[in-house]
N, CA, C and O atoms as a GROMACS GRO file, in nm:
protein
  440
    1MET      N    1  -9.100  -1.155 -11.620
    1MET     CA    2  -9.055  -1.254 -11.521
    1MET      C    3  -9.151  -1.249 -11.402
    1MET      O    4  -9.199  -1.143 -11.362
    2SER      N    5  -9.177  -1.366 -11.348
    2SER     CA    6  -9.263  -1.376 -11.237
    2SER      C    7  -9.185  -1.400 -11.110
    2SER      O    8  -9.076  -1.459 -11.109
    3ASN      N    9  -9.248  -1.351 -11.001
    3ASN     CA   10  -9.182  -1.371 -10.873
    3ASN      C   11  -9.232  -1.489 -10.785
    3ASN      O   12  -9.350  -1.522 -10.785
    4TYR      N   13  -9.147  -1.545 -10.718
    4TYR     CA   14  -9.181  -1.675 -10.637
    4TYR      C   15  -9.119  -1.657 -10.494
    4TYR      O   16  -9.011  -1.600 -10.476
    5LEU      N   17  -9.191  -1.708 -10.402
    5LEU     CA   18  -9.138  -1.729 -10.263
    5LEU      C   19  -9.098  -1.872 -10.251
    5LEU      O   20  -9.180  -1.960 -10.273
    6MET      N   21  -8.981  -1.898 -10.217
    6MET     CA   22  -8.929  -2.031 -10.202
    6MET      C   23  -8.894  -2.043 -10.055
    6MET      O   24  -8.815  -1.967  -9.999
    7GLN      N   25  -8.962  -2.152  -9.992
    7GLN     CA   26  -8.941  -2.179  -9.845
    7GLN      C   27  -8.875  -2.314  -9.838
    7GLN      O   28  -8.925  -2.414  -9.892
    8VAL      N   29  -8.765  -2.316  -9.770
    8VAL     CA   30  -8.685  -2.447  -9.770
    8VAL      C   31  -8.666  -2.491  -9.620
    8VAL      O   32  -8.628  -2.413  -9.533
    9ALA      N   33  -8.696  -2.618  -9.600
    9ALA     CA   34  -8.673  -2.680  -9.468
    9ALA      C   35  -8.561  -2.790  -9.483
    9ALA      O   36  -8.569  -2.876  -9.571
   10TYR      N   37  -8.461  -2.784  -9.399
   10TYR     CA   38  -8.351  -2.881  -9.406
   10TYR      C   39  -8.390  -3.004  -9.331
   10TYR      O   40  -8.476  -2.998  -9.242
   11ASN      N   41  -8.330  -3.112  -9.363
   11ASN     CA   42  -8.343  -3.238  -9.285
   11ASN      C   43  -8.229  -3.237  -9.192
   11ASN      O   44  -8.138  -3.155  -9.205
   12PRO      N   45  -8.232  -3.334  -9.092
   12PRO     CA   46  -8.126  -3.329  -8.994
   12PRO      C   47  -7.980  -3.347  -9.055
   12PRO      O   48  -7.884  -3.293  -8.999
   13GLU      N   49  -7.965  -3.416  -9.163
   13GLU     CA   50  -7.835  -3.437  -9.229
   13GLU      C   51  -7.793  -3.305  -9.292
   13GLU      O   52  -7.673  -3.276  -9.291
   14GLY      N   53  -7.880  -3.226  -9.344
   14GLY     CA   54  -7.848  -3.093  -9.396
   14GLY      C   55  -7.805  -2.997  -9.287
   14GLY      O   56  -7.711  -2.919  -9.306
   15VAL      N   57  -7.871  -3.002  -9.177
   15VAL     CA   58  -7.833  -2.911  -9.059
   15VAL      C   59  -7.698  -2.947  -9.013
   15VAL      O   60  -7.614  -2.860  -8.991
   16ALA      N   61  -7.673  -3.079  -8.997
   16ALA     CA   62  -7.542  -3.138  -8.954
   16ALA      C   63  -7.423  -3.087  -9.053
   16ALA      O   64  -7.314  -3.045  -9.014
   17ALA      N   65  -7.460  -3.097  -9.180
   17ALA     CA   66  -7.350  -3.054  -9.281
   17ALA      C   67  -7.325  -2.900  -9.266
   17ALA      O   68  -7.210  -2.858  -9.277
   18MET      N   69  -7.426  -2.819  -9.243
   18MET     CA   70  -7.405  -2.684  -9.226
   18MET      C   71  -7.320  -2.654  -9.099
   18MET      O   72  -7.234  -2.566  -9.098
   19ILE      N   73  -7.348  -2.728  -8.997
   19ILE     CA   74  -7.278  -2.704  -8.870
   19ILE      C   75  -7.126  -2.745  -8.896
   19ILE      O   76  -7.036  -2.674  -8.851
   20ARG      N   77  -7.102  -2.853  -8.966
   20ARG     CA   78  -6.968  -2.894  -8.997
   20ARG      C   79  -6.887  -2.804  -9.083
   20ARG      O   80  -6.765  -2.793  -9.069
   21SER      N   81  -6.965  -2.734  -9.183
   21SER     CA   82  -6.903  -2.650  -9.273
   21SER      C   83  -6.993  -2.517  -9.298
   21SER      O   84  -7.060  -2.503  -9.400
   22PRO      N   85  -6.987  -2.427  -9.197
   22PRO     CA   86  -7.083  -2.313  -9.208
   22PRO      C   87  -7.057  -2.230  -9.337
   22PRO      O   88  -6.944  -2.199  -9.373
   23GLN      N   89  -7.174  -2.196  -9.404
   23GLN     CA   90  -7.168  -2.114  -9.521
   23GLN      C   91  -7.309  -2.052  -9.541
   23GLN      O   92  -7.411  -2.100  -9.491
   24ASN      N   93  -7.307  -1.949  -9.613
   24ASN     CA   94  -7.428  -1.880  -9.647
   24ASN      C   95  -7.500  -1.961  -9.760
   24ASN      O   96  -7.462  -1.940  -9.876
   25ARG      N   97  -7.599  -2.048  -9.738
   25ARG     CA   98  -7.669  -2.119  -9.833
   25ARG      C   99  -7.732  -2.033  -9.944
   25ARG      O  100  -7.733  -2.073 -10.060
   26ILE      N  101  -7.782  -1.924  -9.910
   26ILE     CA  102  -7.848  -1.834  -9.998
   26ILE      C  103  -7.754  -1.798 -10.112
   26ILE      O  104  -7.791  -1.802 -10.229
   27GLU      N  105  -7.630  -1.761 -10.074
   27GLU     CA  106  -7.526  -1.733 -10.173
   27GLU      C  107  -7.487  -1.858 -10.251
   27GLU      O  108  -7.449  -1.848 -10.368
   28ALA      N  109  -7.494  -1.967 -10.194
   28ALA     CA  110  -7.453  -2.102 -10.255
   28ALA      C  111  -7.557  -2.131 -10.370
   28ALA      O  112  -7.518  -2.177 -10.477
   29VAL      N  113  -7.688  -2.106 -10.346
   29VAL     CA  114  -7.782  -2.143 -10.437
   29VAL      C  115  -7.809  -2.035 -10.554
   29VAL      O  116  -7.876  -2.067 -10.652
   30GLN      N  117  -7.758  -1.913 -10.543
   30GLN     CA  118  -7.783  -1.805 -10.632
   30GLN      C  119  -7.729  -1.840 -10.768
   30GLN      O  120  -7.801  -1.815 -10.865
   31PRO      N  121  -7.606  -1.897 -10.789
   31PRO     CA  122  -7.572  -1.933 -10.927
   31PRO      C  123  -7.659  -2.033 -10.997
   31PRO      O  124  -7.669  -2.026 -11.119
   32ALA      N  125  -7.725  -2.126 -10.930
   32ALA     CA  126  -7.816  -2.218 -10.990
   32ALA      C  127  -7.937  -2.136 -11.032
   32ALA      O  128  -7.983  -2.152 -11.145
   33ILE      N  129  -7.988  -2.052 -10.950
   33ILE     CA  130  -8.104  -1.973 -10.989
   33ILE      C  131  -8.076  -1.890 -11.116
   33ILE      O  132  -8.154  -1.884 -11.211
   34GLU      N  133  -7.964  -1.828 -11.109
   34GLU     CA  134  -7.913  -1.741 -11.226
   34GLU      C  135  -7.904  -1.825 -11.358
   34GLU      O  136  -7.946  -1.779 -11.464
   35ARG      N  137  -7.848  -1.948 -11.348
   35ARG     CA  138  -7.832  -2.031 -11.466
   35ARG      C  139  -7.978  -2.072 -11.527
   35ARG      O  140  -7.994  -2.102 -11.645
   36LEU      N  141  -8.067  -2.069 -11.441
   36LEU     CA  142  -8.204  -2.095 -11.490
   36LEU      C  143  -8.280  -1.966 -11.549
   36LEU      O  144  -8.397  -1.970 -11.587
   37GLY      N  145  -8.203  -1.859 -11.551
   37GLY     CA  146  -8.264  -1.734 -11.600
   37GLY      C  147  -8.329  -1.649 -11.494
   37GLY      O  148  -8.395  -1.549 -11.522
   38GLY      N  149  -8.307  -1.695 -11.364
   38GLY     CA  150  -8.373  -1.620 -11.253
   38GLY      C  151  -8.279  -1.524 -11.184
   38GLY      O  152  -8.161  -1.515 -11.217
   39LYS      N  153  -8.336  -1.452 -11.086
   39LYS     CA  154  -8.268  -1.360 -11.006
   39LYS      C  155  -8.314  -1.358 -10.859
   39LYS      O  156  -8.434  -1.350 -10.831
   40VAL      N  157  -8.216  -1.366 -10.765
   40VAL     CA  158  -8.254  -1.356 -10.636
   40VAL      C  159  -8.280  -1.220 -10.589
   40VAL      O  160  -8.191  -1.136 -10.606
   41HIS      N  161  -8.396  -1.186 -10.529
   41HIS     CA  162  -8.421  -1.046 -10.482
   41HIS      C  163  -8.388  -1.040 -10.338
   41HIS      O  164  -8.353  -0.933 -10.289
   42GLY      N  165  -8.399  -1.152 -10.265
   42GLY     CA  166  -8.367  -1.146 -10.122
   42GLY      C  167  -8.375  -1.285 -10.068
   42GLY      O  168  -8.449  -1.369 -10.120
   43GLY      N  169  -8.296  -1.312  -9.960
   43GLY     CA  170  -8.305  -1.440  -9.901
   43GLY      C  171  -8.276  -1.429  -9.745
   43GLY      O  172  -8.193  -1.347  -9.705
   44TRP      N  173  -8.335  -1.501  -9.666
   44TRP     CA  174  -8.319  -1.493  -9.526
   44TRP      C  175  -8.320  -1.631  -9.460
   44TRP      O  176  -8.391  -1.720  -9.506
   45PHE      N  177  -8.246  -1.649  -9.354
   45PHE     CA  178  -8.257  -1.768  -9.270
   45PHE      C  179  -8.370  -1.729  -9.169
   45PHE      O  180  -8.384  -1.614  -9.129
   46SER      N  181  -8.446  -1.830  -9.132
   46SER     CA  182  -8.572  -1.813  -9.052
   46SER      C  183  -8.588  -1.908  -8.947
   46SER      O  184  -8.525  -2.014  -8.951
   47LEU      N  185  -8.668  -1.879  -8.852
   47LEU     CA  186  -8.711  -1.969  -8.750
   47LEU      C  187  -8.844  -2.020  -8.772
   47LEU      O  188  -8.932  -1.949  -8.822
   48GLY      N  189  -8.865  -2.146  -8.733
   48GLY     CA  190  -9.002  -2.200  -8.749
   48GLY      C  191  -9.005  -2.316  -8.840
   48GLY      O  192  -8.909  -2.394  -8.841
   49GLU      N  193  -9.107  -2.333  -8.917
   49GLU     CA  194  -9.124  -2.447  -9.001
   49GLU      C  195  -9.019  -2.452  -9.117
   49GLU      O  196  -8.972  -2.558  -9.157
   50TYR      N  197  -8.987  -2.333  -9.168
   50TYR     CA  198  -8.882  -2.331  -9.272
   50TYR      C  199  -8.752  -2.271  -9.231
   50TYR      O  200  -8.754  -2.180  -9.148
   51ASP      N  201  -8.650  -2.309  -9.275
   51ASP     CA  202  -8.510  -2.258  -9.225
   51ASP      C  203  -8.451  -2.151  -9.319
   51ASP      O  204  -8.359  -2.079  -9.278
   52VAL      N  205  -8.503  -2.138  -9.447
   52VAL     CA  206  -8.459  -2.046  -9.536
   52VAL      C  207  -8.578  -1.999  -9.619
   52VAL      O  208  -8.660  -2.081  -9.660
   53VAL      N  209  -8.591  -1.863  -9.645
   53VAL     CA  210  -8.688  -1.820  -9.744
   53VAL      C  211  -8.619  -1.731  -9.848
   53VAL      O  212  -8.537  -1.646  -9.813
   54ILE      N  213  -8.654  -1.751  -9.977
   54ILE     CA  214  -8.586  -1.677 -10.079
   54ILE      C  215  -8.703  -1.620 -10.164
   54ILE      O  216  -8.803  -1.688 -10.189
   55VAL      N  217  -8.686  -1.490 -10.210
   55VAL     CA  218  -8.773  -1.428 -10.306
   55VAL      C  219  -8.690  -1.420 -10.434
   55VAL      O  220  -8.582  -1.361 -10.439
   56ALA      N  221  -8.746  -1.484 -10.537
   56ALA     CA  222  -8.665  -1.489 -10.660
   56ALA      C  223  -8.768  -1.468 -10.778
   56ALA      O  224  -8.889  -1.490 -10.766
   57SER      N  225  -8.708  -1.424 -10.892
   57SER     CA  226  -8.788  -1.414 -11.014
   57SER      C  227  -8.739  -1.516 -11.114
   57SER      O  228  -8.619  -1.541 -11.123
   58PHE      N  229  -8.832  -1.576 -11.190
   58PHE     CA  230  -8.790  -1.670 -11.299
   58PHE      C  231  -8.870  -1.640 -11.424
   58PHE      O  232  -8.980  -1.584 -11.418
   59PRO      N  233  -8.814  -1.678 -11.533
   59PRO     CA  234  -8.883  -1.651 -11.653
   59PRO      C  235  -9.015  -1.735 -11.677
   59PRO      O  236  -9.101  -1.697 -11.757
   60ASP      N  237  -9.027  -1.847 -11.606
   60ASP     CA  238  -9.156  -1.921 -11.624
   60ASP      C  239  -9.164  -2.022 -11.499
   60ASP      O  240  -9.074  -2.033 -11.416
   61ASN      N  241  -9.274  -2.089 -11.498
   61ASN     CA  242  -9.315  -2.182 -11.394
   61ASN      C  243  -9.209  -2.306 -11.404
   61ASN      O  244  -9.164  -2.358 -11.302
   62VAL      N  245  -9.178  -2.344 -11.523
   62VAL     CA  246  -9.081  -2.451 -11.547
   62VAL      C  247  -8.949  -2.427 -11.482
   62VAL      O  248  -8.895  -2.516 -11.415
   63SER      N  249  -8.895  -2.307 -11.499
   63SER     CA  250  -8.759  -2.278 -11.435
   63SER      C  251  -8.774  -2.278 -11.291
   63SER      O  252  -8.684  -2.329 -11.224
   64ALA      N  253  -8.885  -2.222 -11.228
   64ALA     CA  254  -8.901  -2.220 -11.080
   64ALA      C  255  -8.911  -2.356 -11.029
   64ALA      O  256  -8.855  -2.383 -10.923
   65ALA      N  257  -8.982  -2.455 -11.099
   65ALA     CA  258  -8.993  -2.590 -11.058
   65ALA      C  259  -8.858  -2.659 -11.074
   65ALA      O  260  -8.831  -2.746 -10.991
   66ALA      N  261  -8.774  -2.631 -11.168
   66ALA     CA  262  -8.647  -2.682 -11.188
   66ALA      C  263  -8.558  -2.636 -11.066
   66ALA      O  264  -8.484  -2.719 -11.013
   67ALA      N  265  -8.563  -2.508 -11.020
   67ALA     CA  266  -8.489  -2.471 -10.903
   67ALA      C  267  -8.528  -2.554 -10.771
   67ALA      O  268  -8.444  -2.591 -10.689
   68SER      N  269  -8.663  -2.577 -10.763
   68SER     CA  270  -8.700  -2.657 -10.640
   68SER      C  271  -8.646  -2.798 -10.653
   68SER      O  272  -8.603  -2.858 -10.554
   69MET      N  273  -8.646  -2.849 -10.771
   69MET     CA  274  -8.590  -2.988 -10.788
   69MET      C  275  -8.440  -2.995 -10.760
   69MET      O  276  -8.388  -3.093 -10.706
   70ILE      N  277  -8.372  -2.882 -10.802
   70ILE     CA  278  -8.223  -2.877 -10.778
   70ILE      C  279  -8.197  -2.870 -10.628
   70ILE      O  280  -8.106  -2.937 -10.579
   71PHE      N  281  -8.270  -2.793 -10.556
   71PHE     CA  282  -8.254  -2.783 -10.415
   71PHE      C  283  -8.281  -2.919 -10.352
   71PHE      O  284  -8.203  -2.965 -10.269
   72SER      N  285  -8.392  -2.984 -10.389
   72SER     CA  286  -8.423  -3.114 -10.326
   72SER      C  287  -8.325  -3.214 -10.351
   72SER      O  288  -8.296  -3.295 -10.262
   73ALA      N  289  -8.263  -3.218 -10.478
   73ALA     CA  290  -8.172  -3.326 -10.526
   73ALA      C  291  -8.044  -3.320 -10.445
   73ALA      O  292  -7.971  -3.419 -10.446
   74GLU      N  293  -8.009  -3.209 -10.373
   74GLU     CA  294  -7.889  -3.212 -10.302
   74GLU      C  295  -7.886  -3.305 -10.185
   74GLU      O  296  -7.781  -3.344 -10.135
   75GLY      N  297  -8.004  -3.339 -10.144
   75GLY     CA  298  -8.011  -3.434 -10.028
   75GLY      C  299  -8.015  -3.376  -9.884
   75GLY      O  300  -8.033  -3.448  -9.787
   76ALA      N  301  -7.999  -3.251  -9.877
   76ALA     CA  302  -7.998  -3.184  -9.755
   76ALA      C  303  -8.125  -3.120  -9.708
   76ALA      O  304  -8.135  -3.070  -9.597
   77VAL      N  305  -8.229  -3.124  -9.801
   77VAL     CA  306  -8.354  -3.053  -9.789
   77VAL      C  307  -8.467  -3.152  -9.766
   77VAL      O  308  -8.483  -3.249  -9.840
   78LYS      N  309  -8.548  -3.127  -9.658
   78LYS     CA  310  -8.659  -3.194  -9.625
   78LYS      C  311  -8.782  -3.165  -9.722
   78LYS      O  312  -8.853  -3.253  -9.770
   79THR      N  313  -8.797  -3.031  -9.743
   79THR     CA  314  -8.906  -2.985  -9.835
   79THR      C  315  -8.872  -2.842  -9.886
   79THR      O  316  -8.807  -2.762  -9.820
   80VAL      N  317  -8.920  -2.819 -10.010
   80VAL     CA  318  -8.916  -2.695 -10.073
   80VAL      C  319  -9.064  -2.662 -10.110
   80VAL      O  320  -9.132  -2.737 -10.180
   81ASN      N  321  -9.107  -2.545 -10.058
   81ASN     CA  322  -9.241  -2.496 -10.090
   81ASN      C  323  -9.226  -2.380 -10.190
   81ASN      O  324  -9.164  -2.282 -10.147
   82THR      N  325  -9.266  -2.375 -10.299
   82THR     CA  326  -9.254  -2.269 -10.405
   82THR      C  327  -9.390  -2.204 -10.424
   82THR      O  328  -9.483  -2.271 -10.467
   83THR      N  329  -9.405  -2.078 -10.394
   83THR     CA  330  -9.533  -2.010 -10.410
   83THR      C  331  -9.522  -1.899 -10.518
   83THR      O  332  -9.438  -1.810 -10.502
   84PRO      N  333  -9.600  -1.901 -10.625
   84PRO     CA  334  -9.600  -1.789 -10.710
   84PRO      C  335  -9.663  -1.665 -10.643
   84PRO      O  336  -9.764  -1.671 -10.574
   85LEU      N  337  -9.591  -1.549 -10.671
   85LEU     CA  338  -9.640  -1.423 -10.608
   85LEU      C  339  -9.702  -1.338 -10.720
   85LEU      O  340  -9.657  -1.341 -10.834
   86ILE      N  341  -9.806  -1.264 -10.685
   86ILE     CA  342  -9.860  -1.167 -10.784
   86ILE      C  343  -9.855  -1.032 -10.726
   86ILE      O  344  -9.854  -1.018 -10.604
   87SER      N  345  -9.853  -0.924 -10.813
   87SER     CA  346  -9.837  -0.788 -10.768
   87SER      C  347  -9.984  -0.739 -10.725
   87SER      O  348 -10.087  -0.798 -10.759
   88GLY      N  349  -9.982  -0.640 -10.658
   88GLY     CA  350 -10.108  -0.575 -10.615
   88GLY      C  351 -10.190  -0.537 -10.735
   88GLY      O  352 -10.312  -0.545 -10.725
   89GLU      N  353 -10.136  -0.496 -10.847
   89GLU     CA  354 -10.216  -0.461 -10.966
   89GLU      C  355 -10.275  -0.591 -11.016
   89GLU      O  356 -10.394  -0.591 -11.048
   90GLU      N  357 -10.199  -0.708 -11.027
   90GLU     CA  358 -10.260  -0.831 -11.070
   90GLU      C  359 -10.364  -0.875 -10.972
   90GLU      O  360 -10.465  -0.928 -11.016
   91ALA      N  361 -10.349  -0.858 -10.844
   91ALA     CA  362 -10.460  -0.891 -10.750
   91ALA      C  363 -10.586  -0.807 -10.778
   91ALA      O  364 -10.696  -0.863 -10.773
   92VAL      N  365 -10.576  -0.690 -10.805
   92VAL     CA  366 -10.688  -0.603 -10.838
   92VAL      C  367 -10.762  -0.642 -10.974
   92VAL      O  368 -10.884  -0.629 -10.992
   93GLU      N  369 -10.673  -0.690 -11.066
   93GLU     CA  370 -10.732  -0.743 -11.194
   93GLU      C  371 -10.803  -0.868 -11.174
   93GLU      O  372 -10.908  -0.887 -11.236
   94ALA      N  373 -10.756  -0.960 -11.090
   94ALA     CA  374 -10.819  -1.080 -11.054
   94ALA      C  375 -10.950  -1.050 -10.979
   94ALA      O  376 -11.048  -1.117 -11.009
   95MET      N  377 -10.960  -0.956 -10.884
   95MET     CA  378 -11.076  -0.921 -10.822
   95MET      C  379 -11.180  -0.870 -10.912
   95MET      O  380 -11.297  -0.905 -10.894
   96LYS      N  381 -11.148  -0.785 -11.013
   96LYS     CA  382 -11.235  -0.741 -11.115
   96LYS      C  383 -11.289  -0.845 -11.201
   96LYS      O  384 -11.406  -0.840 -11.240
   97LYS      N  385 -11.206  -0.943 -11.234
   97LYS     CA  386 -11.244  -1.052 -11.324
   97LYS      C  387 -11.338  -1.149 -11.244
   97LYS      O  388 -11.435  -1.200 -11.300
   98SER      N  389 -11.309  -1.173 -11.117
   98SER     CA  390 -11.396  -1.257 -11.046
   98SER      C  391 -11.538  -1.198 -11.023
   98SER      O  392 -11.635  -1.272 -11.028
   99ILE      N  393 -11.550  -1.074 -11.000
   99ILE     CA  394 -11.680  -1.011 -10.981
   99ILE      C  395 -11.762  -1.013 -11.104
   99ILE      O  396 -11.884  -1.024 -11.097
  100ALA      N  397 -11.698  -1.003 -11.223
  100ALA     CA  398 -11.765  -1.016 -11.348
  100ALA      C  399 -11.823  -1.146 -11.374
  100ALA      O  400 -11.936  -1.158 -11.422
  101ILE      N  401 -11.748  -1.249 -11.341
  101ILE     CA  402 -11.786  -1.388 -11.355
  101ILE      C  403 -11.903  -1.415 -11.253
  101ILE      O  404 -12.003  -1.477 -11.290
  102ARG      N  405 -11.892  -1.372 -11.136
  102ARG     CA  406 -11.992  -1.390 -11.028
  102ARG      C  407 -12.118  -1.325 -11.065
  102ARG      O  408 -12.224  -1.384 -11.044
  103ILE      N  409 -12.115  -1.210 -11.117
  103ILE     CA  410 -12.243  -1.147 -11.158
  103ILE      C  411 -12.304  -1.226 -11.269
  103ILE      O  412 -12.424  -1.254 -11.266
  104GLN      N  413 -12.226  -1.264 -11.365
  104GLN     CA  414 -12.272  -1.344 -11.478
  104GLN      C  415 -12.344  -1.474 -11.435
  104GLN      O  416 -12.447  -1.514 -11.488
  105ALA      N  417 -12.278  -1.538 -11.330
  105ALA     CA  418 -12.332  -1.662 -11.278
  105ALA      C  419 -12.469  -1.626 -11.203
  105ALA      O  420 -12.564  -1.702 -11.219
  106LEU      N  421 -12.479  -1.527 -11.131
  106LEU     CA  422 -12.596  -1.488 -11.061
  106LEU      C  423 -12.714  -1.460 -11.151
  106LEU      O  424 -12.830  -1.481 -11.117
  107GLU      N  425 -12.676  -1.410 -11.268
  107GLU     CA  426 -12.784  -1.368 -11.364
  107GLU      C  427 -12.816  -1.492 -11.452
  107GLU      O  428 -12.897  -1.481 -11.544
  108GLY      N  429 -12.752  -1.617 -11.423
  108GLY     CA  430 -12.792  -1.729 -11.499
  108GLY      C  431 -12.719  -1.750 -11.627
  108GLY      O  432 -12.757  -1.834 -11.710
  109GLY      N  433 -12.611  -1.673 -11.644
  109GLY     CA  434 -12.533  -1.676 -11.771
  109GLY      C  435 -12.447  -1.801 -11.771
  109GLY      O  436 -12.443  -1.874 -11.671
  110PRO      N  437 -12.376  -1.828 -11.885
  110PRO     CA  438 -12.295  -1.947 -11.899
  110PRO      C  439 -12.176  -1.940 -11.807
  110PRO      O  440 -12.095  -2.032 -11.804
   0.00000   0.00000   0.00000
């Protein structure tokens, strides 16, 4: 399973609905994430550009994209930004792979 950072910004109607009926929206979206085969690792309300951030794992990109679509389809969300996350080990592997390709390019290889 891959990890994703999901950043959600509410539109004015969504904020108004939360004020009328306060609830933990992170708990509210957890069942949808789980039905897609995902798992919520943590979620927080935040200040700034995004109102909520969630770290979740999904079995594939399609499931993560489906979660974003579900959140957007509710009509309370202005934007959902979904970012794939990689581990430190994967980052090191990418660094090693990039240097090998760079050396090859500098030597005039294909």
